[in-house]
C-alpha positions as CSV (number, residue, x, y, z in Angstrom):
1,X,37.3,-51.4,-6.1
2,X,34.9,-51.9,-3.2
3,X,37.7,-52.1,-0.7
4,X,39.0,-48.7,-1.9
5,X,35.6,-47.1,-1.5
6,X,35.4,-48.4,2.0
7,X,38.8,-47.0,2.7
8,X,37.8,-43.6,1.4
9,X,34.7,-43.6,3.5
10,X,36.6,-44.7,6.6
11,X,39.2,-41.9,6.1
12,X,36.5,-39.4,5.5
13,X,34.7,-40.5,8.7
14,X,38.0,-40.3,10.6
15,X,38.6,-36.8,9.2
16,X,35.1,-35.7,10.1
17,X,35.4,-37.0,13.7
18,X,38.7,-35.2,14.0
19,X,37.1,-31.9,12.9
20,X,34.2,-32.4,15.3
21,X,36.7,-33.1,18.1
22,X,38.6,-29.9,17.3
23,X,35.3,-27.9,17.2
24,X,34.1,-29.5,20.4
25,X,37.4,-28.6,22.2
26,X,37.2,-25.0,21.0
27,X,33.6,-24.6,22.1
28,X,34.3,-26.2,25.4
29,X,37.2,-23.8,26.0
30,X,34.9,-20.9,25.0
31,X,32.2,-22.0,27.3
32,X,34.6,-22.5,30.2
33,X,35.9,-19.0,29.7
34,X,32.4,-17.6,29.5
35,X,31.3,-19.5,32.7
36,X,34.4,-18.3,34.5
37,X,33.5,-14.7,33.5
38,X,29.9,-15.2,34.5
39,X,30.8,-16.6,37.9
40,X,33.4,-13.9,38.5
41,X,30.8,-11.3,37.6
42,X,28.3,-13.0,39.8
43,X,30.7,-12.9,42.7
44,X,31.6,-9.3,42.0
45,X,27.9,-8.4,41.8
46,X,27.2,-10.3,45.1
47,X,30.0,-8.4,46.9
48,X,29.3,-5.0,45.3
49,X,26.0,-3.9,47.0
50,X,27.0,-4.2,50.7
51,X,30.1,-2.0,50.0
52,X,28.0,0.4,48.1
53,X,25.5,0.6,51.0
54,X,28.4,0.9,53.6
55,X,29.8,3.9,51.7
56,X,26.6,5.8,52.2
């Protein structure tokens, strides 16, 4: 009986760890996408004003 309980606990922990890993990977991908967008926007913003001034 005790051994079975340990097994159940172990499987539950494994399952939880797996879920957390999935969530972590998803959030990491989301953050990476967000950072790429931010850096792209930053670059775009950095290059925008000179061209704007040059036009005038």
